[in-house]
N, CA, C and O atoms as CSV, one atom per row, in Angstrom:
chain,resi,resn,atom,element,x,y,z
A,1,MET,N,N,0.716,-0.830,-0.031
A,1,MET,CA,C,-0.150,-0.091,-0.016
A,1,MET,C,C,0.966,1.325,0.028
A,1,MET,O,O,1.932,1.461,0.778
A,2,GLU,N,N,0.552,2.123,-0.852
A,2,GLU,CA,C,1.174,3.471,-0.850
A,2,GLU,C,C,0.716,4.354,0.238
A,2,GLU,O,O,-0.442,4.726,0.427
A,3,GLU,N,N,1.837,4.666,0.978
A,3,GLU,CA,C,1.910,5.712,2.174
A,3,GLU,C,C,1.825,7.168,1.543
A,3,GLU,O,O,2.626,7.666,0.752
A,4,LYS,N,N,0.540,7.805,2.134
A,4,LYS,CA,C,0.188,9.120,1.475
A,4,LYS,C,C,0.501,10.096,3.083
A,4,LYS,O,O,-0.002,9.863,4.182
A,5,GLY,N,N,1.361,11.061,2.765
A,5,GLY,CA,C,1.370,12.193,3.588
A,5,GLY,C,C,0.300,13.149,3.839
A,5,GLY,O,O,-0.247,13.732,2.903
A,6,ILE,N,N,-0.111,13.389,5.377
A,6,ILE,CA,C,-0.716,14.462,5.604
A,6,ILE,C,C,-0.015,15.484,6.139
A,6,ILE,O,O,0.737,15.319,7.099
A,7,VAL,N,N,-0.246,16.864,5.439
A,7,VAL,CA,C,0.705,17.926,5.985
A,7,VAL,C,C,-0.556,19.106,6.538
A,7,VAL,O,O,-1.549,19.458,5.902
A,8,PHE,N,N,-0.139,19.538,7.879
A,8,PHE,CA,C,-0.660,20.429,8.540
A,8,PHE,C,C,0.577,21.522,8.024
A,8,PHE,O,O,1.739,21.161,8.210
A,9,SER,N,N,0.378,22.548,7.526
A,9,SER,CA,C,1.238,23.684,7.300
A,9,SER,C,C,0.894,25.089,8.277
A,9,SER,O,O,-0.079,25.835,8.166
A,10,ILE,N,N,1.899,25.167,9.149
A,10,ILE,CA,C,1.286,26.178,10.023
A,10,ILE,C,C,2.973,27.198,9.635
A,10,ILE,O,O,4.046,26.616,9.477
A,11,VAL,N,N,2.819,28.701,9.555
A,11,VAL,CA,C,3.608,29.154,9.274
A,11,VAL,C,C,3.995,30.452,9.738
A,11,VAL,O,O,3.491,31.365,9.084
A,12,PHE,N,N,4.825,30.833,10.779
A,12,PHE,CA,C,5.048,32.024,11.714
A,12,PHE,C,C,5.805,32.991,10.968
A,12,PHE,O,O,7.031,32.876,10.970
A,13,ASP,N,N,5.354,33.768,10.438
A,13,ASP,CA,C,6.404,34.727,9.786
A,13,ASP,C,C,7.570,35.694,10.880
A,13,ASP,O,O,7.044,35.895,11.974
A,14,GLU,N,N,8.309,36.003,10.819
A,14,GLU,CA,C,9.364,36.145,11.778
A,14,GLU,C,C,8.947,37.602,12.344
A,14,GLU,O,O,9.409,37.933,13.436
A,15,GLU,N,N,8.141,38.435,11.685
A,15,GLU,CA,C,7.500,39.281,12.459
A,15,GLU,C,C,6.546,39.099,13.309
A,15,GLU,O,O,6.405,40.056,14.069
A,16,GLU,N,N,5.879,38.288,13.462
A,16,GLU,CA,C,5.066,37.622,14.213
A,16,GLU,C,C,5.902,36.954,15.357
A,16,GLU,O,O,5.868,37.292,16.540
A,17,VAL,N,N,6.681,35.921,14.796
A,17,VAL,CA,C,7.841,35.527,16.174
A,17,VAL,C,C,8.065,36.562,17.083
A,17,VAL,O,O,7.789,36.664,18.279
A,18,GLN,N,N,8.639,37.343,16.261
A,18,GLN,CA,C,9.709,38.838,16.851
A,18,GLN,C,C,8.637,39.484,17.834
A,18,GLN,O,O,9.071,39.788,18.945
A,19,SER,N,N,7.339,39.725,17.582
A,19,SER,CA,C,6.821,40.302,18.342
A,19,SER,C,C,5.814,39.517,19.503
A,19,SER,O,O,5.270,39.970,20.510
A,20,PHE,N,N,5.815,38.390,19.017
A,20,PHE,CA,C,5.511,37.589,20.085
A,20,PHE,C,C,6.949,37.358,21.431
A,20,PHE,O,O,6.884,37.413,22.659
A,21,ALA,N,N,7.751,37.180,20.799
A,21,ALA,CA,C,8.827,37.543,21.386
A,21,ALA,C,C,9.301,38.726,22.638
A,21,ALA,O,O,9.875,38.836,23.721
A,22,GLU,N,N,8.782,39.267,21.870
A,22,GLU,CA,C,9.444,40.728,22.544
A,22,GLU,C,C,8.096,41.038,23.851
A,22,GLU,O,O,8.312,41.357,25.020
A,23,ALA,N,N,6.958,40.860,23.308
A,23,ALA,CA,C,5.833,40.623,24.547
A,23,ALA,C,C,5.758,39.703,25.378
A,23,ALA,O,O,4.877,39.742,26.237
A,24,ASN,N,N,6.533,38.814,25.325
A,24,ASN,CA,C,6.412,37.555,26.649
A,24,ASN,C,C,7.629,37.457,26.949
A,24,ASN,O,O,7.866,37.182,28.125
A,25,PHE,N,N,8.682,37.626,26.096
A,25,PHE,CA,C,10.199,37.445,26.644
A,25,PHE,C,C,10.985,38.568,26.682
A,25,PHE,O,O,12.178,38.420,26.949
A,26,GLU,N,N,10.459,39.883,26.424
A,26,GLU,CA,C,11.331,40.822,26.607
A,26,GLU,C,C,12.080,41.333,25.680
A,26,GLU,O,O,12.560,42.466,25.701
A,27,ARG,N,N,12.204,40.546,24.861
A,27,ARG,CA,C,13.170,40.900,23.520
A,27,ARG,C,C,13.043,40.279,22.590
A,27,ARG,O,O,12.314,39.291,22.690
A,28,GLU,N,N,13.587,40.526,21.483
A,28,GLU,CA,C,13.530,39.758,20.014
A,28,GLU,C,C,14.446,38.769,19.824
A,28,GLU,O,O,15.464,39.015,20.472
A,29,LEU,N,N,14.490,38.096,19.415
A,29,LEU,CA,C,15.285,36.660,19.098
A,29,LEU,C,C,16.646,37.004,17.898
A,29,LEU,O,O,16.511,37.795,16.965
A,30,THR,N,N,17.545,36.450,18.099
A,30,THR,CA,C,18.848,36.760,17.391
A,30,THR,C,C,18.660,36.045,16.235
A,30,THR,O,O,17.743,35.229,16.322
A,31,GLU,N,N,19.243,36.085,15.157
A,31,GLU,CA,C,19.250,35.252,13.929
A,31,GLU,C,C,19.380,33.616,14.527
A,31,GLU,O,O,18.570,32.691,14.477
A,32,LEU,N,N,20.689,33.695,15.076
A,32,LEU,CA,C,20.930,32.409,15.430
A,32,LEU,C,C,20.201,31.784,16.364
A,32,LEU,O,O,20.397,30.577,16.504
A,33,GLU,N,N,19.213,32.451,17.200
A,33,GLU,CA,C,18.051,31.584,18.493
A,33,GLU,C,C,16.756,31.277,17.412
A,33,GLU,O,O,16.031,30.310,17.647
A,34,LEU,N,N,16.511,32.095,16.283
A,34,LEU,CA,C,15.735,32.047,15.311
A,34,LEU,C,C,16.182,30.384,14.926
A,34,LEU,O,O,15.369,29.494,15.175
A,35,ASN,N,N,17.085,30.160,14.511
A,35,ASN,CA,C,17.495,29.115,13.476
A,35,ASN,C,C,17.587,28.070,14.497
A,35,ASN,O,O,17.287,26.974,14.025
A,36,ARG,N,N,17.827,28.045,15.445
A,36,ARG,CA,C,17.593,27.058,16.768
A,36,ARG,C,C,16.425,26.863,16.963
A,36,ARG,O,O,16.235,25.837,17.616
A,37,MET,N,N,15.416,27.470,16.646
A,37,MET,CA,C,13.769,27.038,16.900
A,37,MET,C,C,13.270,26.439,16.085
A,37,MET,O,O,12.536,25.477,16.311
A,38,LYS,N,N,13.575,26.900,14.883
A,38,LYS,CA,C,13.307,26.229,13.344
A,38,LYS,C,C,13.778,24.980,13.381
A,38,LYS,O,O,12.896,24.174,13.085
A,39,MET,N,N,14.985,24.409,13.663
A,39,MET,CA,C,15.994,23.458,13.363
A,39,MET,C,C,15.574,22.548,14.675
A,39,MET,O,O,15.463,21.353,14.403
A,40,HIS,N,N,15.335,22.888,15.982
A,40,HIS,CA,C,15.106,21.944,17.116
A,40,HIS,C,C,13.788,22.308,18.222
A,40,HIS,O,O,13.705,22.474,19.439
A,41,TRP,N,N,12.924,22.324,17.175
A,41,TRP,CA,C,11.666,22.679,17.977
A,41,TRP,C,C,11.161,21.474,18.523
A,41,TRP,O,O,10.570,21.417,19.601
A,42,TYR,N,N,11.397,20.495,17.768
A,42,TYR,CA,C,10.608,19.173,18.063
A,42,TYR,C,C,11.371,18.418,19.667
A,42,TYR,O,O,10.793,17.533,20.298
A,43,GLU,N,N,12.457,18.888,19.992
A,43,GLU,CA,C,13.184,18.666,21.258
A,43,GLU,C,C,12.623,18.878,22.534
A,43,GLU,O,O,12.608,18.199,23.560
A,44,ASP,N,N,12.053,20.251,22.154
A,44,ASP,CA,C,11.234,20.617,23.512
A,44,ASP,C,C,9.675,19.635,23.866
A,44,ASP,O,O,8.739,19.376,23.109
A,45,GLY,N,N,9.838,19.366,24.922
A,45,GLY,CA,C,8.416,18.423,25.285
A,45,GLY,C,C,7.199,19.021,25.081
A,45,GLY,O,O,6.156,18.643,24.547
A,46,ALA,N,N,7.549,20.033,25.616
A,46,ALA,CA,C,5.833,21.364,25.310
A,46,ALA,C,C,5.821,21.378,24.027
A,46,ALA,O,O,4.780,21.009,23.484
A,47,ALA,N,N,6.797,21.741,23.309
A,47,ALA,CA,C,6.234,21.743,21.621
A,47,ALA,C,C,5.853,20.510,20.965
A,47,ALA,O,O,4.946,20.325,20.154
A,48,TYR,N,N,6.768,19.623,21.491
A,48,TYR,CA,C,6.245,18.522,20.819
A,48,TYR,C,C,4.615,17.979,21.105
A,48,TYR,O,O,3.791,17.490,20.332
A,49,GLY,N,N,4.558,18.260,22.395
A,49,GLY,CA,C,3.316,17.997,22.725
A,49,GLY,C,C,2.085,18.553,22.224
A,49,GLY,O,O,1.012,17.983,22.023
A,50,ALA,N,N,2.497,20.080,22.011
A,50,ALA,CA,C,1.463,20.867,20.989
A,50,ALA,C,C,1.316,20.169,19.727
A,50,ALA,O,O,0.225,19.959,19.196
A,51,ARG,N,N,2.480,19.802,19.243
A,51,ARG,CA,C,1.910,19.132,18.041
A,51,ARG,C,C,1.000,17.831,18.098
A,51,ARG,O,O,0.142,17.651,17.233
A,52,THR,N,N,1.211,16.890,19.177
A,52,THR,CA,C,0.231,15.677,19.257
A,52,THR,C,C,-1.389,16.361,19.225
A,52,THR,O,O,-2.369,15.991,18.577
A,53,GLU,N,N,-1.244,17.418,20.126
A,53,GLU,CA,C,-2.713,18.188,20.566
A,53,GLU,C,C,-3.070,18.500,19.354
A,53,GLU,O,O,-4.217,18.161,19.062
A,54,LEU,N,N,-2.234,19.241,18.244
A,54,LEU,CA,C,-2.828,19.608,17.073
A,54,LEU,C,C,-3.432,18.172,16.205
A,54,LEU,O,O,-4.496,18.241,15.591
A,55,LEU,N,N,-2.863,17.287,16.233
A,55,LEU,CA,C,-3.231,16.124,15.730
A,55,LEU,C,C,-4.537,15.808,15.936
A,55,LEU,O,O,-5.442,15.903,15.106
A,56,ALA,N,N,-4.621,15.408,17.126
A,56,ALA,CA,C,-5.851,15.073,18.131
A,56,ALA,C,C,-7.026,16.094,17.643
A,56,ALA,O,O,-8.056,15.637,17.148
A,57,SER,N,N,-6.828,17.488,17.802
A,57,SER,CA,C,-7.695,18.558,17.890
A,57,SER,C,C,-8.379,18.381,16.049
A,57,SER,O,O,-9.508,18.754,15.729
A,58,ALA,N,N,-7.600,17.887,15.304
A,58,ALA,CA,C,-8.033,18.034,13.755
A,58,ALA,C,C,-8.686,16.742,13.840
A,58,ALA,O,O,-9.786,16.603,13.306
A,59,ILE,N,N,-8.127,15.775,14.457
A,59,ILE,CA,C,-9.003,14.511,14.334
A,59,ILE,C,C,-10.628,14.617,14.946
A,59,ILE,O,O,-11.611,14.278,14.286
A,60,LYS,N,N,-10.665,14.998,15.927
A,60,LYS,CA,C,-11.997,15.375,16.493
A,60,LYS,C,C,-12.849,16.111,15.523
A,60,LYS,O,O,-13.968,15.739,15.171
A,61,MET,N,N,-12.156,17.326,15.064
A,61,MET,CA,C,-13.035,17.882,14.127
A,61,MET,C,C,-13.382,17.399,13.096
A,61,MET,O,O,-14.420,17.819,12.584
A,62,ALA,N,N,-12.611,16.344,12.447
A,62,ALA,CA,C,-12.778,16.034,11.237
A,62,ALA,C,C,-13.747,15.034,11.281
A,62,ALA,O,O,-14.415,14.836,10.266
A,63,ILE,N,N,-14.024,14.073,12.733
A,63,ILE,CA,C,-15.367,13.279,12.729
A,63,ILE,C,C,-16.359,13.831,13.315
A,63,ILE,O,O,-17.365,13.172,13.578
A,64,ASN,N,N,-16.258,15.032,13.598
A,64,ASN,CA,C,-17.787,15.648,14.005
A,64,ASN,C,C,-18.419,16.574,13.332
A,64,ASN,O,O,-18.404,17.797,13.196
A,65,THR,N,N,-19.214,15.267,12.785
A,65,THR,CA,C,-20.120,16.266,11.775
A,65,THR,C,C,-21.571,16.740,12.941
A,65,THR,O,O,-22.596,17.032,12.326
A,66,LYS,N,N,-21.635,16.792,13.990
A,66,LYS,CA,C,-22.755,17.537,14.552
A,66,LYS,C,C,-22.496,19.076,14.672
A,66,LYS,O,O,-23.303,20.000,14.575
A,67,ASP,N,N,-21.110,19.101,14.917
A,67,ASP,CA,C,-20.933,20.763,15.041
A,67,ASP,C,C,-20.192,21.503,13.871
A,67,ASP,O,O,-19.772,22.660,13.827
A,68,TYR,N,N,-20.161,20.634,13.061
A,68,TYR,CA,C,-19.199,21.526,11.591
A,68,TYR,C,C,-20.308,20.707,10.582
A,68,TYR,O,O,-21.010,19.713,10.765
A,69,ASN,N,N,-20.121,21.579,9.486
A,69,ASN,CA,C,-20.756,21.217,8.187
A,69,ASN,C,C,-19.894,20.832,7.312
A,69,ASN,O,O,-19.154,21.716,6.880
A,70,PHE,N,N,-19.727,19.543,6.825
A,70,PHE,CA,C,-18.716,19.439,5.376
A,70,PHE,C,C,-19.279,19.125,4.610
A,70,PHE,O,O,-18.502,18.603,3.810
A,71,GLU,N,N,-20.510,19.068,4.157
A,71,GLU,CA,C,-20.847,19.167,2.942
A,71,GLU,C,C,-20.428,19.615,1.795
A,71,GLU,O,O,-20.465,18.914,0.784
A,72,ARG,N,N,-20.100,20.505,1.805
A,72,ARG,CA,C,-19.366,21.015,0.588
A,72,ARG,C,C,-18.107,20.665,0.460
A,72,ARG,O,O,-17.752,20.402,-0.688
A,73,THR,N,N,-17.277,20.579,1.350
A,73,THR,CA,C,-15.932,20.300,1.096
A,73,THR,C,C,-15.781,18.697,0.887
A,73,THR,O,O,-14.808,18.293,0.251
A,74,ASP,N,N,-16.762,17.741,1.431
A,74,ASP,CA,C,-17.200,16.553,0.957
A,74,ASP,C,C,-17.210,16.547,-0.487
A,74,ASP,O,O,-16.390,15.876,-1.113
A,75,ARG,N,N,-18.117,17.279,-1.070
A,75,ARG,CA,C,-18.906,16.942,-2.102
A,75,ARG,C,C,-17.627,17.868,-3.515
A,75,ARG,O,O,-17.512,17.636,-4.719
A,76,ASP,N,N,-16.989,18.768,-2.726
A,76,ASP,CA,C,-15.908,18.937,-3.818
A,76,ASP,C,C,-14.863,18.172,-3.937
A,76,ASP,O,O,-14.297,17.996,-5.016
A,77,TYR,N,N,-14.496,17.630,-2.818
A,77,TYR,CA,C,-13.449,16.045,-2.845
A,77,TYR,C,C,-13.762,15.311,-3.237
A,77,TYR,O,O,-12.793,14.841,-3.834
A,78,LEU,N,N,-14.965,14.429,-3.464
A,78,LEU,CA,C,-15.457,13.620,-4.278
A,78,LEU,C,C,-15.587,13.674,-5.801
A,78,LEU,O,O,-15.171,12.842,-6.607
A,79,GLU,N,N,-16.431,15.135,-6.106
A,79,GLU,CA,C,-15.943,15.193,-7.737
A,79,GLU,C,C,-14.751,15.563,-8.161
A,79,GLU,O,O,-14.646,15.699,-9.380
A,80,SER,N,N,-13.716,15.789,-7.438
A,80,SER,CA,C,-12.588,16.173,-8.010
A,80,SER,C,C,-11.701,14.919,-7.850
A,80,SER,O,O,-10.471,14.927,-7.913
A,81,GLY,N,N,-12.381,13.979,-7.661
A,81,GLY,CA,C,-11.966,12.319,-7.578
A,81,GLY,C,C,-11.093,11.870,-6.577
A,81,GLY,O,O,-10.404,10.861,-6.729
A,82,GLY,N,N,-11.078,12.661,-5.407
A,82,GLY,CA,C,-10.603,12.432,-4.389
A,82,GLY,C,C,-11.397,10.691,-3.874
A,82,GLY,O,O,-12.304,10.065,-4.422
A,83,GLY,N,N,-10.637,10.388,-2.726
A,83,GLY,CA,C,-11.103,9.171,-2.590
A,83,GLY,C,C,-10.922,7.549,-3.313
A,83,GLY,O,O,-11.221,6.415,-2.937
A,84,LYS,N,N,-10.317,8.081,-4.450
A,84,LYS,CA,C,-10.232,6.659,-5.299
A,84,LYS,C,C,-8.960,6.411,-5.010
A,84,LYS,O,O,-8.414,5.397,-5.446
């Protein structure tokens, strides 16, 4: 069976990161610190835990047909040949 990847793309632009850092850590990050964050975020237990929470939350949302209306999304997907 061919393995398919599921991509959640979360992009933080540098201005957002620096603004958050300044507001919450009282200074902007250096270029070196920005690179560390980008390259090693998964080594932090809290950050990796947040990734797992994102996955769980997205799954709960996708199966929740009571609170979400997926009719158009599902129709568009099926009409485009998805699910084959």
